[in-house]
N, C-alpha and C positions, 0 to 999 in steps of 0.2 A: 504494500500500500504506500509506503513512504517514498519508494522510487517513483511511483506514478504520481504521488502528490507533488513531489519536487518538480516533476515534469509538467505539472499544471493541474492536477486533480486535487481539489481542496474542499473543505467542509463548509456548510452554510453558516453565515454569520449568526444566525439565530441560536446556534449551539455553542457560542463562544464562552459559555460559563457565566453569563451575566444574569443570574437568577437572583430574585430578591432574597434578602437575608432576614432571619427572624431574630428578634430580641432575645438575648440569653436570660434564662431563669436563674434565680439564686442558686449558688452551689449547694450541694448536700452538706449536712452537718458533719463536723469532724468525726473520725472514727474513735470510739472509746477503746482504750488499750489496757485492760487489766494485766495482761502478761504477754510477753513477746511470743510465747508459743501457743497462746489460746487461739481457737478457731475464729475466723472472721465470718460474721453472719450478716447478710444483706436481707433486710426485711421490708415488706410493705409494697414493693414495686409490682407492677403488672409485668409478669415474666413472659417474654416471647422467646421460646427456646431454640428457634431455628429449624425445627423439624416440620413445621406446618401444622402442628397441633394447635388447638385453640389456646389463646393466652390464659395465664393463670393470674387472677387478681390476688392482691395481698399475699404475695408469694414469700417463700423463704429459700435462700441459697446459702448453704454452709460450705465454707472453704477451709481446708486444712493445708497450710503451706501454699503450694502452687496448684493444688488440685481441688476439684469439687467433690465434697463428701455426699451432699444431698441437694436436690433442687425440686421444688414443687410447692404444693399447698402446705399451709402451716401444720395441718394434721399429719402430713407425711414426713415432715422434717422438724422434729422437736428441737428447739433452740438449746444448746448446751449452756449450763449455768455459768461457765467461765468465758463465755463468748465476748468478743469485741463486736458491738452492734453498730451497723450502719443503717439508719432508718431512711428508706427511700420511698416513703408513702407519697403518692401523687406523681410518681415517675414510672418510666418504662425501662426494663432491663432486657438487653438483647445480647447475643454473642458478639464478640469483637468482629469488626468487619475484616474481610480478606480481599486485598487487591491482587488478583491473580495474573496481572500483566503490568510489570514495572521494569525500569532499567536504571540501576544505580550508576551505570557508566554514562548517563546523560544528565544534563543539568537543568532541563526545562527551558533552555535557550540555545541559540545558534553556536555558542562556544562548545557545547556538547554534541552538536550535529552540524559540523562545518561543511557537510555535503549539501545542506540546505542553503546556508549563506556562508561563504568562505571567509570567516572572520579570523582565521589563524594568525594573520599578521598583527592583529590586535590582542588576541588571547591565544597564546600558544597551546595547541591541543595536548601536548605532553604535560605541560603545567596543569592544565585543566584536569587531566586524568589523575595526576599525582594528588591534587586537592581532593578529588572525589574519593580516592582510595584511602587517604589518611584522615578525612574528616566526614565520615558518613553520618555522624551524630545529628547534623542539622536535618537530614531527611528522616532519621529515626524519630526525632521529636515531632516533626511535621505529621508523620503517619499516626503516631499515638494521639496527638492533638486532634486529629480528624476522626478518631475512633477506629483506626486501622491497626489491628494487632498482629497481622500476618501478611506477608507479601511474597510474590513469586517473581523473581528476576528471571525473565525468559530470554535473556541474551545480553552478553556483555564481555568485558575483558576477563581474563582468568582470575584476576584478584577478587572478583565478586564471589567466587567460591569461599574465600577466606572470611567473608562476613558472617557466614552461617553459625559457626560454633560460638563465637563471642556473643552474637546477638541472642542466641537461645537462652543464655543465662543472664542477660541484661534486662532488668525490668523496665528500662527506658528505651528499649528497642523492640520492634516487631519480630516475630518469628520470620526467618528467611529461608526460602528454597531458591536455588540458583541453577540455571542451565549452562552457564559459561558461554564460550564463544559459539556463535551461530554457524551452522553449515549452510552454504549457499553457492549457487552458480554465479552470483554477483558479489564482488568484493570491493566496496567503495574505497579507493585509496585514501580519501580524506579521513577515514576512520581507522587508519592503521598507524602504529608507532614503529620505530626502527627495530625494537626487540619484543614487541607485544602485538598480538593480533586480536581483533574483536570478531573476525570471521575466519572460518576454515573454508578455503576455496574448494568447491565441489567440481574439480577439474575433470574428473572421470569417476567411474564406479569405485575403483580402488582407493582413490583419494577420499571418497565418502566413507568407506569402511575404516580406513586408517584414522580418519577424523573421529569417528564414533569410538574407536578403541582408545584414542587419546582422552576423550571426554570421560569414558568409563574409568580410566586410570586415575582421574582426579575426583572420583566419587561424585560425579555430577548427578543432579536430581532429575535431569531429563536431557534428551537430545532435541535441539530446536533447529528446524529447517526454515530458512527464509526463502520461500518458493515464489519468486516473482514470475509472473506469466511470461514464458519465453515466446519468441517468434515461432511462427508455424513450422519453419524449416528445422528448428531445434527441438521441437516438443518431444519427439520420441526419445531422443538422446537424453534430454534433461529428465524426462520421466524415469528412464532406466537408472540414472544416477540417484534420484530420490528414492527409488525402490531399493537400491543397494543400501542406502542409509537406513531405511526402515527395516530391512532384513538384518543388518548388523546390530541395530538397536535391540531387536528381539533376541538375538544371540547373547547380547550383553545384559539382558534383563532390564533395559532402560525404557521408560515411556517416551514416545515420540510426540512432540508438539510441533505444529506447523503454522506458519504465517502464509495463508493463501486467500486471496481476496476475490478470485474469480471462481465461478461454479465448476468449471472444468478442473482447475488445479486443486480445488477443495476435494473433489471426488477422487482424484488421483491420490491425494494425501491420505484419505481415509482407507482407500484400497490397499495402500502399502503399509498401513499400521498406525496412522495417527490416532492418538487417544484424546488430544486436545487441539481444537482449532482456535487460534488466538485472535482472529479477526472475522468480521462479517463477510459473507458473500455479497458483493456490491454491484456486480455487472449485470445480473439478471435474477429473476425470481427463482428460489429453490424449487426443485421438482420432487415428484414422488420417489424417484430413484435415490436422490440425495437423502431424503428423510429416512428411507429404508436403510441406507448405508450407515447413517448415524445411529439408528436404533440397533441394528444388527451388531455393531461394533462398540456399543456403549461409549460413544464419543461425547465429550463435553464441548460445548460451543460457547466461546467468549465473544460477545458482539463488538466490544471496543468501538463504540459509536462516535465519541466526541473528539478523539485525538486530533483529527485533521483541522478542527476549528482553531486550534492553537497556531497551526501553520498559517491559516488565513489571517489571523490577527497580526502575526509577526510580519508577514509579507505586506499586508495593507499598511502597517506602520512604516515599514522600510520604504515603500513606494511613495507614501503620502508625506512623510516627514512628521507625522503626528503621532504622539504616544498611543500605544494600545490602551483600551479601556482597562480600568483597574482589575487586578486578579480577584476573582470571586472567592474570598477567603473569610467566611463569616466569623471564624474563631481565632483569627490572627495566628495561623499555624505556620505560614511560609516565612522562611528566614529573610532578613533584609537584603542579604547579598543576592539572593535569587531575584527578589523584586527589583533591585537596582539594575541587574542585567536585563531583565525583561523590559524595563523602561528605556533601555538603550536601543530597542528595536527601531525607533524613529531616526536613529543616527547612522544606520548602516546601509542605507540605500545604495551608496556608491559601490558596495561590495557585491551587489546582486549581479547575476549574469545579465548581459545585455538583452537576452530574450525576454526577460521579465518586463523590460521597458518598451518593447515593441507595442505600438498602438493597438489597444483592444485585446492583447494576448491574455493578460491577467484576468480581465473580466470574463473572457471566454472560458478560461480554466475554471474559475469559480462557478460559472453557470453549469458546466459539465458535471462537476462534483455535486452541485445542488440537485441535479436531476437524478443522481445515483443514491443520494441519502434516503429518499423514501423507499427505495428497494431494500436497503439495509434494514430499515425499521420494519418493513413488511415481512422480511425474511425472519427477523427475530420473533415477531409476533406469531408467524406460522409454526416455527420450530418449538416455541414455548407451548402452543396449543397442541402440538403433536406429542408432547411429553418428553422432548429432548432435554437432557440436563444442561442448564445454563449456569455459567459462572460470570461474575462481574470482574472486569479488568479495565483499567484506565489508560494503559500505555504511558504511565507517568515517566517523565524525563524528557519526552519529546518537547519541542519548543512550545512554551506557554501551557503545557499540560503538566502542572506542578505536582510534585510529590505530596501526597496527603489529600488536600481538599478536592482534587480532581475526582475522587470517588463520588462526591455529591453530584457533580455534573453528569457523570456516567449513569448513576442509579436513576436520576431524574429523567434522563433520556430514555432509559429502558422502560420506565413507567409510561412516559409519553408515547412510546412505540406500541403499547398495548399490554404490557405485563402488569398485573395487579401489584400494589405495593408489597403485599406479603410475599409474593413470588420473587420480587426483586430482592427483598431482604434475604430470602433463602439463597438466592444466587450469590449474594454478597457475603454470605457466611458459610453455610454448608457446601454450596457449590464451589466456592473458592478453595475450601479445605480439600475437597475431592480433587480438584485440579492440581493442587500442590502435593497430593499424596500424603496428606496429614489428617485425614478425616477421623482417624482413631483418637487423635488428641485435641483437635480444635474444630470449630465450625458450628457446634451446638452446645447448649447448656445442659449437661448431663453428668451424673456421678461418674467419677474417674477421669474426666477430661480436664485439661488445663483451664484454670479460672481466668478466662479472658472475656471481659464484658464491656458493653457501652451502656451508660445510663443517660437517658434523654428525658426532656421535660414535656414531650408531646408524643402522641401515638403514631408510630411509623406505619401502622397498618391502615391508617386512613390516608396518609400521604407520605411517601418515602422521603420527601424533603424535610420531614421532622427529624431525620437522623442528623441534621445540622445542629439541632438544639441540644447539644451535649452539656451535661452537668459534670460527668466524671468518666474516667476510663480505668478499667482494671486490667492489668497485664500480669498474668501468672500470680494472682492473688495480691498484687500490690496496687493500692488505690492511688490514682493520680487525679487531683482536681484539674479542671480545665485551665484555671489561671496558672498553675504550675507548669503547664506545657506550652503556653502561648509564647510567641517569639521574644517578647520583651523580657522573659524570664530565662532565656537560654544563655548560659554562660559562654563568653567568647574567649 
């Protein structure tokens, strides 16, 4: 999708993340702490457990350490006498959100995607990657601040694998799964470093197999294929290479996830073993054959609807010289450095390719994408109605698709496409956990699972936009007030 986008296919301005925000409710009362080892009990909230079962009013959730001991009605979960009580009366408690499509190797601006606007002479790409590698905490905080307690990095530099272990034991970081370098028949030179690669070039079938073996040796969580629609003369050869990747992934016991935005390539991906599709089919309506393929192979579909809108805003600002509209960040989660870079979009027009300044070219490109967006929305609606498992993913890290709050834009777009708010919430919790391969531990509120929760002050089952109205976030049993996570409280 990104290659097509950079060539001129972009998202409608209506989905630029400019949604009205809601006033925050008072924060929940502090947690009483009789003893450091006593269980934490969250009482009084309306519990939405992520399974699709009816909500439980006046619920009790008992947490021992990092895990849930009991969750449900008061009669089913007696409160221990030594408990630390957090009274959440009048609030709603959901599982922590899961963003199943992010990129830690990208900054949410052009310095992390210099193939979009080549700003390398202003911001060296090697320096940018060094900063991302050594200071991921700003994105960790942004995710937790937005209610996101787990993320799936579905393609980046090898250093992204190293984030997983430390994040797992860090109550100020989301759980992380990582796919490492992408396998693709396209390898953008702007995204390579002298001694590090973000892509494994799918030059032939053996290159694909050896790439998968390399990924397996690094204990990757998945094999990701960036399957950009090839020209007609190349299709059979590229299909064979992708099939070799799928076969080797099976041999290595690794799930295959694929970026494929055309119906033909999406079908090929599923036939060769894809378990997760991380983008919408955007070129034509899905058909009965595709629906059957997804059902027969238990494929998870991640629509990733709004990412292109960020490119639209960046390119519009660069061409017009006017700053993009403010980032839709109701809870002040995005760090100031990211916001400052985004504001520079109006100052980099001279770095655009001359083709962007050809009369009418940019307007034509936007119009073409705008014609495709309804197809993406209709395809999501049909696949949901057909019972295909859906997961939510924002593609955060791409220009102006910020780490953290972009999940609100994506969830609201899914609701607008025809998914009920409760189904969107399942996609953003249990569905994402399944896509990450972590459903045993996260994604629902149930005994034995990790105690990851979001507490909000309005009912998300009436409108998914109410997930913006965060009071607090619990990560592995540690309660964080919203104020402690917003950007002004991040230590620099």
